[in-house]
C-alpha positions in Angstrom: 60.3 85.4 84.0 61.7 88.8 83.2 65.1 89.9 84.6 64.4 93.6 84.0 64.6 94.3 87.7 67.9 92.5 88.3 70.8 94.9 88.7 73.9 94.2 86.6 76.4 92.2 88.7 73.9 91.3 91.4 74.5 87.6 90.9 78.3 87.8 90.5 80.1 85.0 92.4 83.7 85.1 93.8 84.8 82.5 91.2 83.6 84.8 88.4 85.8 87.7 89.5 88.9 88.4 87.3 92.1 87.0 89.0 93.6 90.3 90.0 93.5 92.4 93.2 91.7 95.4 91.6 88.8 93.1 90.6 88.7 91.4 94.0 88.6 94.8 95.8 85.8 96.0 93.6 83.8 92.8 94.2 84.4 92.9 98.0 83.6 96.6 98.3 80.3 96.0 96.4 79.5 93.0 98.7 80.4 94.8 102.0 79.3 98.3 101.2 82.7 99.8 100.4 84.6 99.1 103.7 87.0 96.4 102.7 90.8 96.7 102.3 93.8 94.4 102.2 95.5 94.0 105.5 98.5 91.8 104.5 99.7 89.2 102.0 101.2 85.9 103.1 102.1 82.6 101.5 100.0 79.6 102.6 102.1 76.6 103.6 99.1 74.3 102.8 98.5 75.6 99.3 101.9 77.2 98.4 100.0 80.2 97.1 99.8 83.9 97.9 96.9 84.7 100.3 95.5 88.2 100.6 94.1 88.8 104.1 91.3 91.3 103.9 89.5 93.4 106.4 86.4 91.3 106.1 88.2 88.7 108.1 88.8 86.3 105.2 91.8 85.3 103.2 91.6 85.0 99.4 93.9 83.2 96.9 93.8 82.5 93.2 93.5 78.7 92.7 94.9 76.5 90.0 91.8 77.3 87.8 92.7 81.0 88.0 89.7 81.7 90.2 89.5 83.5 93.5 88.7 81.3 96.5 88.4 81.8 100.2 91.3 80.3 102.2 90.3 78.8 105.6 93.8 77.9 107.0 
């Protein structure tokens, strides 16, 4: 099967995004059509990690494997 019609980055997953805010914002803007911004940063008591609350309604943190993940607490 040819992948000639698959756009570059179409199959990117959150875990594959570089562990920095600039890369997260680029990824989220691409996923949500450019309307995502950071609302606040907090420290999760559960994970003892910095969580970035975004305007898409989710929180994101960098886990121990240096990958972005969604935080549900």
